[in-house]
Biopython code that builds the backbone (N, CA, C, O; Angstrom):
import numpy as np
from Bio.PDB.StructureBuilder import StructureBuilder

atoms = [
    (1, "UNK", "N", (-11.439, -14.791, 33.655)),
    (1, "UNK", "CA", (-11.845, -13.827, 32.652)),
    (1, "UNK", "C", (-10.634, -13.006, 32.230)),
    (1, "UNK", "O", (-9.841, -12.578, 33.069)),
    (2, "UNK", "N", (-10.501, -12.796, 30.964)),
    (2, "UNK", "CA", (-9.408, -12.015, 30.397)),
    (2, "UNK", "C", (-9.558, -10.549, 30.783)),
    (2, "UNK", "O", (-10.671, -10.024, 30.812)),
    (3, "UNK", "N", (-8.444, -9.887, 31.079)),
    (3, "UNK", "CA", (-8.457, -8.473, 31.410)),
    (3, "UNK", "C", (-7.288, -7.801, 30.705)),
    (3, "UNK", "O", (-6.126, -8.100, 30.978)),
    (4, "UNK", "N", (-7.617, -6.879, 29.786)),
    (4, "UNK", "CA", (-6.568, -6.191, 29.047)),
    (4, "UNK", "C", (-7.066, -4.858, 28.500)),
    (4, "UNK", "O", (-8.264, -4.628, 28.337)),
    (5, "UNK", "N", (-6.110, -4.003, 28.229)),
    (5, "UNK", "CA", (-6.396, -2.719, 27.596)),
    (5, "UNK", "C", (-5.487, -2.624, 26.383)),
    (5, "UNK", "O", (-4.280, -2.846, 26.483)),
    (6, "UNK", "N", (-6.069, -2.294, 25.238)),
    (6, "UNK", "CA", (-5.271, -2.033, 24.042)),
    (6, "UNK", "C", (-5.463, -0.576, 23.652)),
    (6, "UNK", "O", (-6.551, -0.013, 23.778)),
    (7, "UNK", "N", (-4.385, 0.011, 23.179)),
    (7, "UNK", "CA", (-4.410, 1.418, 22.770)),
    (7, "UNK", "C", (-3.823, 1.506, 21.370)),
    (7, "UNK", "O", (-2.681, 1.106, 21.143)),
    (8, "UNK", "N", (-4.603, 2.030, 20.435)),
    (8, "UNK", "CA", (-4.108, 2.289, 19.085)),
    (8, "UNK", "C", (-3.785, 3.772, 19.015)),
    (8, "UNK", "O", (-4.662, 4.615, 19.206)),
    (9, "UNK", "N", (-2.518, 4.090, 18.741)),
    (9, "UNK", "CA", (-2.065, 5.475, 18.713)),
    (9, "UNK", "C", (-2.204, 6.079, 17.317)),
    (9, "UNK", "O", (-2.445, 5.372, 16.339)),
    (10, "UNK", "N", (-2.049, 7.394, 17.246)),
    (10, "UNK", "CA", (-2.202, 8.116, 15.985)),
    (10, "UNK", "C", (-1.209, 7.652, 14.923)),
    (10, "UNK", "O", (-1.507, 7.706, 13.730)),
    (11, "UNK", "N", (-0.030, 7.197, 15.350)),
    (11, "UNK", "CA", (0.973, 6.758, 14.383)),
    (11, "UNK", "C", (0.749, 5.317, 13.917)),
    (11, "UNK", "O", (1.559, 4.771, 13.168)),
    (12, "UNK", "N", (-0.345, 4.707, 14.359)),
    (12, "UNK", "CA", (-0.682, 3.351, 13.964)),
    (12, "UNK", "C", (-0.172, 2.278, 14.905)),
    (12, "UNK", "O", (-0.545, 1.112, 14.777)),
    (13, "UNK", "N", (0.676, 2.656, 15.848)),
    (13, "UNK", "CA", (1.182, 1.681, 16.822)),
    (13, "UNK", "C", (0.029, 1.199, 17.697)),
    (13, "UNK", "O", (-0.847, 1.973, 18.082)),
    (14, "UNK", "N", (0.050, -0.090, 18.000)),
    (14, "UNK", "CA", (-0.979, -0.652, 18.864)),
    (14, "UNK", "C", (-0.293, -1.278, 20.075)),
    (14, "UNK", "O", (0.567, -2.148, 19.936)),
    (15, "UNK", "N", (-0.681, -0.826, 21.252)),
    (15, "UNK", "CA", (-0.087, -1.283, 22.500)),
    (15, "UNK", "C", (-1.095, -2.141, 23.251)),
    (15, "UNK", "O", (-2.288, -1.836, 23.278)),
    (16, "UNK", "N", (-0.606, -3.214, 23.859)),
    (16, "UNK", "CA", (-1.484, -4.117, 24.604)),
    (16, "UNK", "C", (-0.958, -4.239, 26.021)),
    (16, "UNK", "O", (0.224, -4.507, 26.237)),
    (17, "UNK", "N", (-1.851, -4.038, 26.988)),
    (17, "UNK", "CA", (-1.512, -4.143, 28.395)),
    (17, "UNK", "C", (-2.333, -5.275, 28.999)),
    (17, "UNK", "O", (-3.555, -5.178, 29.109)),
    (18, "UNK", "N", (-1.655, -6.342, 29.387)),
    (18, "UNK", "CA", (-2.302, -7.504, 29.994)),
    (18, "UNK", "C", (-2.463, -7.227, 31.488)),
    (18, "UNK", "O", (-1.476, -7.007, 32.191)),
    (19, "UNK", "N", (-3.694, -7.237, 31.966)),
    (19, "UNK", "CA", (-3.978, -6.926, 33.365)),
    (19, "UNK", "C", (-4.375, -8.151, 34.184)),
    (19, "UNK", "O", (-4.817, -8.018, 35.325)),
    (20, "UNK", "N", (-4.221, -9.331, 33.613)),
    (20, "UNK", "CA", (-4.634, -10.556, 34.311)),
    (20, "UNK", "C", (-3.927, -10.754, 35.643)),
    (20, "UNK", "O", (-4.563, -11.148, 36.620)),
    (21, "UNK", "N", (-2.651, -10.496, 35.705)),
    (21, "UNK", "CA", (-1.866, -10.737, 36.921)),
    (21, "UNK", "C", (-1.574, -9.446, 37.683)),
    (21, "UNK", "O", (-0.674, -9.417, 38.523)),
    (22, "UNK", "N", (-2.320, -8.385, 37.402)),
    (22, "UNK", "CA", (-2.052, -7.072, 37.989)),
    (22, "UNK", "C", (-3.143, -6.730, 39.002)),
    (22, "UNK", "O", (-4.324, -7.003, 38.789)),
    (23, "UNK", "N", (-2.714, -6.129, 40.103)),
    (23, "UNK", "CA", (-3.659, -5.690, 41.129)),
    (23, "UNK", "C", (-4.599, -4.634, 40.540)),
    (23, "UNK", "O", (-4.122, -3.635, 40.002)),
    (24, "UNK", "N", (-5.918, -4.827, 40.627)),
    (24, "UNK", "CA", (-6.846, -3.825, 40.094)),
    (24, "UNK", "C", (-6.726, -2.498, 40.846)),
    (24, "UNK", "O", (-6.445, -2.473, 42.044)),
    (25, "UNK", "N", (-6.941, -1.416, 40.134)),
    (25, "UNK", "CA", (-6.925, -0.090, 40.741)),
    (25, "UNK", "C", (-8.329, 0.214, 41.250)),
    (25, "UNK", "O", (-9.297, -0.002, 40.521)),
    (26, "UNK", "N", (-8.470, 0.708, 42.477)),
    (26, "UNK", "CA", (-9.801, 1.082, 42.969)),
    (26, "UNK", "C", (-10.427, 2.159, 42.069)),
    (26, "UNK", "O", (-9.723, 3.008, 41.522)),
    (27, "UNK", "N", (-11.739, 2.113, 41.924)),
    (27, "UNK", "CA", (-12.464, 3.017, 41.021)),
    (27, "UNK", "C", (-12.165, 4.490, 41.321)),
    (27, "UNK", "O", (-11.895, 5.261, 40.400)),
    (28, "UNK", "N", (-12.208, 4.885, 42.585)),
    (28, "UNK", "CA", (-11.988, 6.294, 42.932)),
    (28, "UNK", "C", (-10.544, 6.718, 42.656)),
    (28, "UNK", "O", (-10.300, 7.856, 42.254)),
    (29, "UNK", "N", (-9.606, 5.826, 42.865)),
    (29, "UNK", "CA", (-8.202, 6.128, 42.569)),
    (29, "UNK", "C", (-8.018, 6.256, 41.057)),
    (29, "UNK", "O", (-7.273, 7.122, 40.598)),
    (30, "UNK", "N", (-8.677, 5.421, 40.295)),
    (30, "UNK", "CA", (-8.589, 5.476, 38.836)),
    (30, "UNK", "C", (-9.123, 6.808, 38.310)),
    (30, "UNK", "O", (-8.521, 7.422, 37.429)),
    (31, "UNK", "N", (-10.243, 7.244, 38.850)),
    (31, "UNK", "CA", (-10.815, 8.533, 38.421)),
    (31, "UNK", "C", (-9.870, 9.677, 38.774)),
    (31, "UNK", "O", (-9.663, 10.589, 37.972)),
    (32, "UNK", "N", (-9.297, 9.626, 39.977)),
    (32, "UNK", "CA", (-8.353, 10.661, 40.397)),
    (32, "UNK", "C", (-7.140, 10.669, 39.473)),
    (32, "UNK", "O", (-6.698, 11.734, 39.042)),
    (33, "UNK", "N", (-6.592, 9.479, 39.161)),
    (33, "UNK", "CA", (-5.406, 9.385, 38.319)),
    (33, "UNK", "C", (-5.694, 9.985, 36.937)),
    (33, "UNK", "O", (-4.887, 10.752, 36.411)),
    (34, "UNK", "N", (-6.837, 9.636, 36.359)),
    (34, "UNK", "CA", (-7.189, 10.192, 35.046)),
    (34, "UNK", "C", (-7.386, 11.706, 35.110)),
    (34, "UNK", "O", (-6.965, 12.423, 34.202)),
    (35, "UNK", "N", (-8.023, 12.198, 36.174)),
    (35, "UNK", "CA", (-8.182, 13.650, 36.350)),
    (35, "UNK", "C", (-6.824, 14.343, 36.393)),
    (35, "UNK", "O", (-6.613, 15.364, 35.739)),
    (36, "UNK", "N", (-5.910, 13.775, 37.170)),
    (36, "UNK", "CA", (-4.564, 14.330, 37.319)),
    (36, "UNK", "C", (-3.833, 14.368, 35.975)),
    (36, "UNK", "O", (-3.218, 15.378, 35.634)),
    (37, "UNK", "N", (-3.897, 13.284, 35.217)),
    (37, "UNK", "CA", (-3.228, 13.225, 33.919)),
    (37, "UNK", "C", (-3.891, 14.159, 32.905)),
    (37, "UNK", "O", (-3.209, 14.781, 32.091)),
    (38, "UNK", "N", (-5.208, 14.256, 32.957)),
    (38, "UNK", "CA", (-5.958, 15.152, 32.065)),
    (38, "UNK", "C", (-5.450, 16.585, 32.243)),
    (38, "UNK", "O", (-5.223, 17.298, 31.266)),
    (39, "UNK", "N", (-5.277, 16.992, 33.490)),
    (39, "UNK", "CA", (-4.789, 18.339, 33.786)),
    (39, "UNK", "C", (-3.311, 18.483, 33.439)),
    (39, "UNK", "O", (-2.918, 19.460, 32.802)),
    (40, "UNK", "N", (-2.491, 17.520, 33.851)),
    (40, "UNK", "CA", (-1.047, 17.580, 33.636)),
    (40, "UNK", "C", (-0.684, 17.642, 32.153)),
    (40, "UNK", "O", (0.256, 18.336, 31.764)),
    (41, "UNK", "N", (-1.432, 16.916, 31.337)),
    (41, "UNK", "CA", (-1.144, 16.863, 29.897)),
    (41, "UNK", "C", (-1.819, 17.990, 29.112)),
    (41, "UNK", "O", (-1.675, 18.070, 27.892)),
    (42, "UNK", "N", (-2.552, 18.859, 29.810)),
    (42, "UNK", "CA", (-3.180, 20.009, 29.142)),
    (42, "UNK", "C", (-4.330, 19.641, 28.232)),
    (42, "UNK", "O", (-4.553, 20.298, 27.215)),
    (43, "UNK", "N", (-5.058, 18.608, 28.581)),
    (43, "UNK", "CA", (-6.189, 18.160, 27.754)),
    (43, "UNK", "C", (-7.340, 19.154, 27.829)),
    (43, "UNK", "O", (-7.520, 19.848, 28.829)),
    (44, "UNK", "N", (-8.099, 19.207, 26.767)),
    (44, "UNK", "CA", (-9.275, 20.068, 26.674)),
    (44, "UNK", "C", (-10.521, 19.197, 26.534)),
    (44, "UNK", "O", (-10.453, 18.115, 25.952)),
    (45, "UNK", "N", (-11.668, 19.660, 27.064)),
    (45, "UNK", "CA", (-12.914, 18.900, 26.902)),
    (45, "UNK", "C", (-13.253, 18.720, 25.424)),
    (45, "UNK", "O", (-13.043, 19.620, 24.612)),
    (46, "UNK", "N", (-13.782, 17.540, 25.089)),
    (46, "UNK", "CA", (-14.161, 17.252, 23.701)),
    (46, "UNK", "C", (-15.501, 17.874, 23.330)),
    (46, "UNK", "O", (-15.752, 18.180, 22.164)),
    (47, "UNK", "N", (-16.351, 18.058, 24.323)),
    (47, "UNK", "CA", (-17.707, 18.528, 24.064)),
    (47, "UNK", "C", (-17.803, 20.047, 24.244)),
    (47, "UNK", "O", (-17.186, 20.600, 25.154)),
    (48, "UNK", "N", (-18.568, 20.720, 23.386)),
    (48, "UNK", "CA", (-18.691, 22.174, 23.491)),
    (48, "UNK", "C", (-19.322, 22.636, 24.815)),
    (48, "UNK", "O", (-19.142, 23.783, 25.222)),
    (49, "UNK", "N", (-20.051, 21.750, 25.472)),
    (49, "UNK", "CA", (-20.661, 22.110, 26.751)),
    (49, "UNK", "C", (-19.635, 22.151, 27.878)),
    (49, "UNK", "O", (-19.901, 22.704, 28.945)),
    (50, "UNK", "N", (-18.468, 21.567, 27.643)),
    (50, "UNK", "CA", (-17.433, 21.519, 28.662)),
    (50, "UNK", "C", (-17.536, 20.302, 29.567)),
    (50, "UNK", "O", (-16.661, 20.068, 30.400)),
    (51, "UNK", "N", (-18.600, 19.528, 29.406)),
    (51, "UNK", "CA", (-18.772, 18.322, 30.214)),
    (51, "UNK", "C", (-17.755, 17.275, 29.750)),
    (51, "UNK", "O", (-17.574, 17.049, 28.553)),
    (52, "UNK", "N", (-17.099, 16.644, 30.725)),
    (52, "UNK", "CA", (-16.083, 15.649, 30.400)),
    (52, "UNK", "C", (-16.496, 14.313, 31.000)),
    (52, "UNK", "O", (-16.519, 14.150, 32.220)),
    (53, "UNK", "N", (-16.822, 13.359, 30.136)),
    (53, "UNK", "CA", (-17.168, 12.013, 30.570)),
    (53, "UNK", "C", (-15.887, 11.224, 30.832)),
    (53, "UNK", "O", (-14.820, 11.573, 30.325)),
    (54, "UNK", "N", (-15.997, 10.172, 31.618)),
    (54, "UNK", "CA", (-14.825, 9.343, 31.902)),
    (54, "UNK", "C", (-14.221, 8.812, 30.599)),
    (54, "UNK", "O", (-13.001, 8.825, 30.432)),
    (55, "UNK", "N", (-15.056, 8.351, 29.690)),
    (55, "UNK", "CA", (-14.550, 7.850, 28.406)),
    (55, "UNK", "C", (-13.789, 8.950, 27.661)),
    (55, "UNK", "O", (-12.765, 8.679, 27.033)),
    (56, "UNK", "N", (-14.285, 10.188, 27.729)),
    (56, "UNK", "CA", (-13.593, 11.307, 27.093)),
    (56, "UNK", "C", (-12.217, 11.519, 27.719)),
    (56, "UNK", "O", (-11.245, 11.789, 27.012)),
    (57, "UNK", "N", (-12.134, 11.397, 29.043)),
    (57, "UNK", "CA", (-10.846, 11.566, 29.714)),
    (57, "UNK", "C", (-9.860, 10.494, 29.267)),
    (57, "UNK", "O", (-8.694, 10.788, 29.005)),
    (58, "UNK", "N", (-10.326, 9.260, 29.180)),
    (58, "UNK", "CA", (-9.455, 8.174, 28.734)),
    (58, "UNK", "C", (-8.927, 8.480, 27.331)),
    (58, "UNK", "O", (-7.730, 8.345, 27.077)),
    (59, "UNK", "N", (-9.807, 8.886, 26.429)),
    (59, "UNK", "CA", (-9.398, 9.203, 25.059)),
    (59, "UNK", "C", (-8.437, 10.382, 25.012)),
    (59, "UNK", "O", (-7.400, 10.315, 24.352)),
    (60, "UNK", "N", (-8.777, 11.454, 25.706)),
    (60, "UNK", "CA", (-7.936, 12.654, 25.679)),
    (60, "UNK", "C", (-6.562, 12.404, 26.279)),
    (60, "UNK", "O", (-5.555, 12.875, 25.750)),
    (61, "UNK", "N", (-6.514, 11.668, 27.375)),
    (61, "UNK", "CA", (-5.229, 11.364, 28.003)),
    (61, "UNK", "C", (-4.382, 10.497, 27.068)),
    (61, "UNK", "O", (-3.187, 10.746, 26.913)),
    (62, "UNK", "N", (-4.980, 9.495, 26.451)),
    (62, "UNK", "CA", (-4.241, 8.643, 25.508)),
    (62, "UNK", "C", (-3.728, 9.456, 24.329)),
    (62, "UNK", "O", (-2.591, 9.275, 23.893)),
    (63, "UNK", "N", (-4.555, 10.340, 23.818)),
    (63, "UNK", "CA", (-4.164, 11.171, 22.680)),
    (63, "UNK", "C", (-3.022, 12.114, 23.058)),
    (63, "UNK", "O", (-2.034, 12.220, 22.330)),
    (64, "UNK", "N", (-3.158, 12.792, 24.187)),
    (64, "UNK", "CA", (-2.141, 13.752, 24.613)),
    (64, "UNK", "C", (-0.830, 13.059, 24.985)),
    (64, "UNK", "O", (0.252, 13.605, 24.773)),
    (65, "UNK", "N", (-0.939, 11.863, 25.538)),
    (65, "UNK", "CA", (0.259, 11.136, 25.964)),
    (65, "UNK", "C", (1.104, 10.704, 24.773)),
    (65, "UNK", "O", (2.328, 10.842, 24.796)),
    (66, "UNK", "N", (0.470, 10.191, 23.749)),
    (66, "UNK", "CA", (1.187, 9.734, 22.566)),
    (66, "UNK", "C", (2.196, 8.640, 22.876)),
    (66, "UNK", "O", (2.268, 8.137, 23.997)),
    (67, "UNK", "N", (2.956, 8.291, 21.881)),
    (67, "UNK", "CA", (3.923, 7.216, 22.012)),
    (67, "UNK", "C", (5.012, 7.490, 23.031)),
    (67, "UNK", "O", (5.493, 6.565, 23.686)),
    (68, "UNK", "N", (5.409, 8.746, 23.176)),
    (68, "UNK", "CA", (6.488, 9.075, 24.109)),
    (68, "UNK", "C", (6.129, 8.712, 25.540)),
    (68, "UNK", "O", (6.934, 8.116, 26.254)),
    (69, "UNK", "N", (4.930, 9.068, 25.956)),
    (69, "UNK", "CA", (4.507, 8.770, 27.327)),
    (69, "UNK", "C", (4.257, 7.273, 27.502)),
    (69, "UNK", "O", (4.609, 6.703, 28.535)),
    (70, "UNK", "N", (3.657, 6.641, 26.509)),
    (70, "UNK", "CA", (3.394, 5.204, 26.594)),
    (70, "UNK", "C", (4.685, 4.380, 26.560)),
    (70, "UNK", "O", (4.676, 3.209, 26.940)),
    (71, "UNK", "N", (5.793, 4.978, 26.110)),
    (71, "UNK", "CA", (7.079, 4.279, 26.120)),
    (71, "UNK", "C", (7.536, 3.995, 27.553)),
    (71, "UNK", "O", (8.317, 3.075, 27.792)),
    (72, "UNK", "N", (7.047, 4.787, 28.490)),
    (72, "UNK", "CA", (7.328, 4.549, 29.909)),
    (72, "UNK", "C", (6.385, 3.439, 30.368)),
    (72, "UNK", "O", (5.190, 3.672, 30.548)),
    (73, "UNK", "N", (6.917, 2.242, 30.556)),
    (73, "UNK", "CA", (6.090, 1.070, 30.894)),
    (73, "UNK", "C", (5.292, 1.273, 32.170)),
    (73, "UNK", "O", (4.161, 0.797, 32.271)),
    (74, "UNK", "N", (5.861, 1.971, 33.147)),
    (74, "UNK", "CA", (5.145, 2.202, 34.405)),
    (74, "UNK", "C", (3.932, 3.105, 34.169)),
    (74, "UNK", "O", (2.850, 2.841, 34.693)),
    (75, "UNK", "N", (4.111, 4.168, 33.382)),
    (75, "UNK", "CA", (2.995, 5.065, 33.101)),
    (75, "UNK", "C", (1.938, 4.337, 32.274)),
    (75, "UNK", "O", (0.745, 4.461, 32.551)),
    (76, "UNK", "N", (2.359, 3.586, 31.271)),
    (76, "UNK", "CA", (1.423, 2.844, 30.426)),
    (76, "UNK", "C", (0.608, 1.846, 31.225)),
    (76, "UNK", "O", (-0.596, 1.704, 31.009)),
    (77, "UNK", "N", (1.261, 1.154, 32.148)),
    (77, "UNK", "CA", (0.549, 0.214, 33.014)),
    (77, "UNK", "C", (-0.458, 0.913, 33.908)),
    (77, "UNK", "O", (-1.565, 0.415, 34.117)),
    (78, "UNK", "N", (-0.073, 2.067, 34.436)),
    (78, "UNK", "CA", (-0.994, 2.835, 35.278)),
    (78, "UNK", "C", (-2.191, 3.320, 34.469)),
    (78, "UNK", "O", (-3.324, 3.301, 34.949)),
    (79, "UNK", "N", (-1.927, 3.759, 33.225)),
    (79, "UNK", "CA", (-3.026, 4.186, 32.354)),
    (79, "UNK", "C", (-3.999, 3.029, 32.121)),
    (79, "UNK", "O", (-5.214, 3.196, 32.232)),
    (80, "UNK", "N", (-3.457, 1.866, 31.800)),
    (80, "UNK", "CA", (-4.307, 0.706, 31.518)),
    (80, "UNK", "C", (-5.146, 0.338, 32.742)),
    (80, "UNK", "O", (-6.348, 0.100, 32.620)),
    (81, "UNK", "N", (-4.526, 0.289, 33.913)),
    (81, "UNK", "CA", (-5.260, -0.038, 35.142)),
    (81, "UNK", "C", (-6.338, 1.008, 35.420)),
    (81, "UNK", "O", (-7.454, 0.660, 35.803)),
    (82, "UNK", "N", (-6.010, 2.290, 35.229)),
    (82, "UNK", "CA", (-6.973, 3.363, 35.485)),
    (82, "UNK", "C", (-8.131, 3.312, 34.494)),
    (82, "UNK", "O", (-9.289, 3.475, 34.881)),
    (83, "UNK", "N", (-7.824, 3.086, 33.217)),
    (83, "UNK", "CA", (-8.879, 3.023, 32.196)),
    (83, "UNK", "C", (-9.834, 1.877, 32.484)),
    (83, "UNK", "O", (-11.052, 2.052, 32.432)),
    (84, "UNK", "N", (-9.295, 0.719, 32.783)),
    (84, "UNK", "CA", (-10.128, -0.453, 33.059)),
    (84, "UNK", "C", (-10.994, -0.233, 34.300)),
    (84, "UNK", "O", (-12.180, -0.561, 34.295)),
    (85, "UNK", "N", (-10.411, 0.312, 35.350)),
    (85, "UNK", "CA", (-11.154, 0.522, 36.598)),
    (85, "UNK", "C", (-12.183, 1.637, 36.468)),
    (85, "UNK", "O", (-13.318, 1.487, 36.920)),
    (86, "UNK", "N", (-11.801, 2.750, 35.856)),
    (86, "UNK", "CA", (-12.720, 3.888, 35.741)),
    (86, "UNK", "C", (-13.914, 3.553, 34.854)),
    (86, "UNK", "O", (-15.033, 3.995, 35.117)),
    (87, "UNK", "N", (-13.674, 2.772, 33.805)),
    (87, "UNK", "CA", (-14.759, 2.387, 32.901)),
    (87, "UNK", "C", (-15.488, 1.131, 33.368)),
    (87, "UNK", "O", (-16.515, 0.752, 32.805)),
    (88, "UNK", "N", (-14.946, 0.488, 34.407)),
    (88, "UNK", "CA", (-15.535, -0.727, 34.991)),
    (88, "UNK", "C", (-15.719, -1.826, 33.942)),
    (88, "UNK", "O", (-16.753, -2.493, 33.898)),
    (89, "UNK", "N", (-14.699, -2.001, 33.099)),
    (89, "UNK", "CA", (-14.713, -3.024, 32.056)),
    (89, "UNK", "C", (-13.386, -3.770, 32.080)),
    (89, "UNK", "O", (-12.331, -3.144, 32.182)),
    (90, "UNK", "N", (-13.420, -5.090, 31.987)),
    (90, "UNK", "CA", (-12.165, -5.845, 31.999)),
    (90, "UNK", "C", (-11.387, -5.753, 30.684)),
    (90, "UNK", "O", (-10.162, -5.873, 30.681)),
    (91, "UNK", "N", (-12.082, -5.545, 29.581)),
    (91, "UNK", "CA", (-11.433, -5.440, 28.273)),
    (91, "UNK", "C", (-11.821, -4.104, 27.657)),
    (91, "UNK", "O", (-13.000, -3.820, 27.444)),
    (92, "UNK", "N", (-10.804, -3.287, 27.372)),
    (92, "UNK", "CA", (-11.034, -1.947, 26.831)),
    (92, "UNK", "C", (-10.126, -1.757, 25.624)),
    (92, "UNK", "O", (-8.937, -2.074, 25.672)),
    (93, "UNK", "N", (-10.699, -1.236, 24.539)),
    (93, "UNK", "CA", (-9.940, -0.903, 23.332)),
    (93, "UNK", "C", (-10.058, 0.603, 23.109)),
    (93, "UNK", "O", (-11.157, 1.120, 22.909)),
    (94, "UNK", "N", (-8.922, 1.305, 23.146)),
    (94, "UNK", "CA", (-8.883, 2.747, 22.940)),
    (94, "UNK", "C", (-8.288, 2.996, 21.571)),
    (94, "UNK", "O", (-7.137, 2.638, 21.319)),
    (95, "UNK", "N", (-9.061, 3.607, 20.682)),
    (95, "UNK", "CA", (-8.622, 3.900, 19.321)),
    (95, "UNK", "C", (-8.487, 5.415, 19.183)),
    (95, "UNK", "O", (-9.473, 6.112, 18.945)),
    (96, "UNK", "N", (-7.253, 5.922, 19.334)),
    (96, "UNK", "CA", (-7.022, 7.353, 19.305)),
    (96, "UNK", "C", (-7.351, 7.967, 17.939)),
    (96, "UNK", "O", (-8.027, 8.995, 17.905)),
    (97, "UNK", "N", (-6.905, 7.386, 16.798)),
    (97, "UNK", "CA", (-7.232, 8.017, 15.510)),
    (97, "UNK", "C", (-8.746, 8.154, 15.276)),
    (97, "UNK", "O", (-9.200, 9.139, 14.693)),
    (98, "UNK", "N", (-9.504, 7.181, 15.724)),
    (98, "UNK", "CA", (-10.962, 7.224, 15.547)),
    (98, "UNK", "C", (-11.669, 7.908, 16.714)),
    (98, "UNK", "O", (-12.878, 8.138, 16.664)),
    (99, "UNK", "N", (-10.904, 8.238, 17.778)),
    (99, "UNK", "CA", (-11.472, 8.822, 19.005)),
    (99, "UNK", "C", (-12.652, 7.980, 19.481)),
    (99, "UNK", "O", (-13.755, 8.484, 19.697)),
    (100, "UNK", "N", (-12.389, 6.686, 19.638)),
    (100, "UNK", "CA", (-13.436, 5.742, 20.021)),
    (100, "UNK", "C", (-12.913, 4.768, 21.081)),
    (100, "UNK", "O", (-11.730, 4.433, 21.125)),
    (101, "UNK", "N", (-13.828, 4.337, 21.915)),
    (101, "UNK", "CA", (-13.546, 3.297, 22.906)),
    (101, "UNK", "C", (-14.549, 2.190, 22.691)),
    (101, "UNK", "O", (-15.739, 2.442, 22.505)),
    (102, "UNK", "N", (-14.063, 0.962, 22.718)),
    (102, "UNK", "CA", (-14.971, -0.183, 22.646)),
    (102, "UNK", "C", (-14.607, -1.148, 23.756)),
    (102, "UNK", "O", (-13.509, -1.108, 24.309)),
    (103, "UNK", "N", (-15.563, -2.020, 24.067)),
    (103, "UNK", "CA", (-15.398, -2.965, 25.182)),
    (103, "UNK", "C", (-15.533, -4.391, 24.683)),
    (103, "UNK", "O", (-15.427, -5.333, 25.469)),
]
sb = StructureBuilder()
sb.init_structure("model")
sb.init_model(0)
sb.init_chain("A")
sb.init_seg("    ")
for serial, (resi, resn, name, xyz) in enumerate(atoms, 1):
    if name == "N":
        sb.init_residue(resn, " ", resi, " ")
    sb.init_atom(name, np.array(xyz, "f"), 0.0, 1.0, " ", f" {name:<3s}", serial, name[0])
structure = sb.get_structure()
């Protein structure tokens, strides 16, 4: 089964991370990693209630990271592994301009 994460950034750049030959990240580690990045990058909850869903964290982290952070291949790979594991989906498409995730 194919496993990949694609990220479309605000500047129109589209990044593809192939996870077929990569060790999967455990679900709890993926959630922790996204929580850590959400805080480190100064992300804010998308919903007025303050509730932050995992999908929201993936979107906010991708948006806050931008092209500069994704230029670091190690960070980009970690993001892709965390997004795939936290969302429990082998194929994930993150569209930052549309603030949407599809599987």
